[in-house]
C-alpha positions as CSV (number, residue, x, y, z in Angstrom):
1,X,32.9,-72.7,26.0
2,X,35.0,-74.2,23.2
3,X,32.0,-76.0,21.7
4,X,30.0,-72.8,21.8
5,X,32.8,-70.8,20.1
6,X,33.2,-73.6,17.5
7,X,29.5,-73.4,16.7
8,X,28.9,-69.6,16.9
9,X,32.3,-68.2,16.2
10,X,32.2,-65.8,19.1
11,X,36.0,-65.5,18.9
12,X,36.7,-66.0,15.2
13,X,40.5,-65.9,15.4
14,X,40.5,-69.1,17.5
15,X,38.9,-71.0,14.6
16,X,40.9,-69.1,12.0
17,X,41.9,-72.0,9.6
18,X,41.0,-72.4,5.9
19,X,39.8,-75.9,6.3
20,X,37.3,-77.8,8.4
21,X,39.0,-78.5,11.7
22,X,38.0,-79.7,15.2
23,X,41.5,-78.7,16.4
24,X,40.4,-76.5,19.3
25,X,38.1,-79.2,20.6
26,X,40.8,-81.8,20.3
27,X,43.3,-79.5,21.9
28,X,41.1,-79.0,25.0
29,X,40.4,-82.7,25.1
30,X,44.0,-83.6,25.0
31,X,44.9,-81.1,27.7
32,X,42.1,-82.6,29.9
33,X,43.5,-86.1,29.3
34,X,47.1,-84.9,30.0
35,X,46.0,-83.4,33.3
36,X,44.1,-86.5,34.2
37,X,47.0,-88.8,33.4
38,X,50.0,-86.9,34.6
39,X,49.1,-84.1,37.0
40,X,50.2,-86.0,40.2
41,X,52.3,-88.7,38.5
42,X,54.5,-86.9,36.0
43,X,54.0,-83.2,35.6
44,X,57.1,-83.0,33.4
45,X,55.4,-85.3,30.8
46,X,52.3,-83.2,31.0
47,X,54.2,-80.0,30.3
48,X,56.3,-81.6,27.6
49,X,53.2,-82.8,25.7
50,X,51.3,-79.5,26.2
51,X,54.3,-77.3,25.2
52,X,55.2,-79.3,22.2
53,X,51.7,-78.8,20.8
54,X,51.4,-75.2,22.0
55,X,54.8,-73.9,20.8
56,X,55.8,-76.5,18.1
57,X,52.5,-76.6,16.2
58,X,51.8,-73.0,16.7
59,X,55.1,-71.8,15.4
60,X,55.1,-74.3,12.6
61,X,51.9,-72.9,11.3
62,X,53.2,-69.3,11.5
63,X,56.6,-70.0,9.9
64,X,55.2,-72.4,7.3
65,X,52.7,-69.8,6.1
66,X,55.1,-66.8,6.4
67,X,58.0,-68.1,4.4
68,X,58.1,-69.8,1.0
69,X,59.7,-73.3,1.1
70,X,59.2,-76.6,-0.5
71,X,55.8,-78.0,0.4
72,X,53.8,-81.2,0.0
73,X,50.3,-82.5,0.5
74,X,49.5,-85.2,3.0
75,X,45.9,-86.3,3.3
76,X,44.7,-83.1,1.6
77,X,46.7,-81.0,4.1
78,X,49.5,-78.7,2.9
79,X,52.7,-79.0,4.8
80,X,56.0,-77.0,4.3
81,X,59.6,-77.7,4.8
82,X,60.1,-74.6,7.0
83,X,57.0,-75.4,9.1
84,X,58.1,-79.0,9.6
85,X,61.6,-78.0,10.5
86,X,60.1,-75.5,13.0
87,X,58.0,-78.2,14.5
88,X,61.0,-80.5,15.0
89,X,63.3,-77.8,16.3
90,X,60.8,-76.3,18.7
91,X,59.8,-79.8,19.9
92,X,63.4,-80.7,20.5
93,X,64.0,-77.5,22.4
94,X,60.9,-78.2,24.6
95,X,61.9,-81.8,25.3
96,X,65.6,-81.0,25.9
97,X,64.7,-78.1,28.3
98,X,62.1,-80.1,30.3
99,X,64.1,-83.3,30.2
100,X,67.3,-81.6,31.3
101,X,65.5,-79.8,34.1
102,X,64.3,-83.2,35.3
103,X,67.4,-85.4,34.7
104,X,70.3,-83.0,34.3
105,X,71.5,-84.8,31.2
106,X,70.8,-85.1,27.5
107,X,69.9,-88.3,25.8
108,X,68.9,-89.5,22.3
109,X,65.3,-90.1,23.4
110,X,64.8,-86.4,23.2
111,X,65.4,-86.5,19.5
112,X,63.1,-89.5,19.1
113,X,60.2,-87.7,20.9
114,X,60.7,-84.5,18.8
115,X,60.8,-86.6,15.6
116,X,57.7,-88.5,16.6
117,X,55.8,-85.3,17.3
118,X,56.9,-83.9,14.0
119,X,55.8,-87.0,12.1
120,X,52.4,-87.1,13.8
121,X,51.9,-83.4,13.1
122,X,52.0,-84.2,9.4
123,X,48.7,-86.1,9.8
124,X,46.5,-83.2,10.8
125,X,43.2,-84.3,9.2
126,X,40.4,-82.4,10.9
127,X,42.8,-81.1,13.5
128,X,43.4,-84.6,15.0
129,X,47.1,-83.6,15.4
130,X,46.0,-81.4,18.3
131,X,45.0,-84.6,20.1
132,X,47.6,-87.2,19.0
133,X,50.7,-85.0,19.2
134,X,50.4,-83.9,22.9
135,X,49.2,-87.3,24.1
136,X,51.8,-89.3,22.2
137,X,54.6,-86.9,23.2
138,X,53.6,-86.9,26.9
139,X,53.3,-90.7,26.9
140,X,56.7,-91.1,25.2
141,X,58.3,-88.6,27.6
142,X,56.9,-90.4,30.6
143,X,58.1,-93.8,29.3
144,X,61.5,-92.9,27.9
145,X,62.6,-89.9,30.0
146,X,60.8,-89.9,33.4
147,X,61.0,-93.7,34.0
């Protein structure tokens, strides 16, 4: 369905970006991989990776485009201070919420995972961030928080 929509734009708002992007395809692929890796083993990691991408990246795009702030170009992709801050804070809230519900404590690894997700989101050539951010975040959550 995603490939059909990408090709024929049946739901144009899903592919509503001003640049060439395979983000929706990468997003679905990353969700499939997260489910395959973590469904039975570590659902907290699955949710963390998925929610960081869903809420962090989604809100970063909205805030970054809606408010004027300092911006820069990385690999021909425009990024903004407010969008980047939104990505970090949203990722931190997601990781803290899920991590706390699992462990009932807060640790510095939550900040590291949010920071990693924010850095990786900066490299969004062709929408690859929709793949590397959730997978990397979930793997780090599994390694540093769940284990």
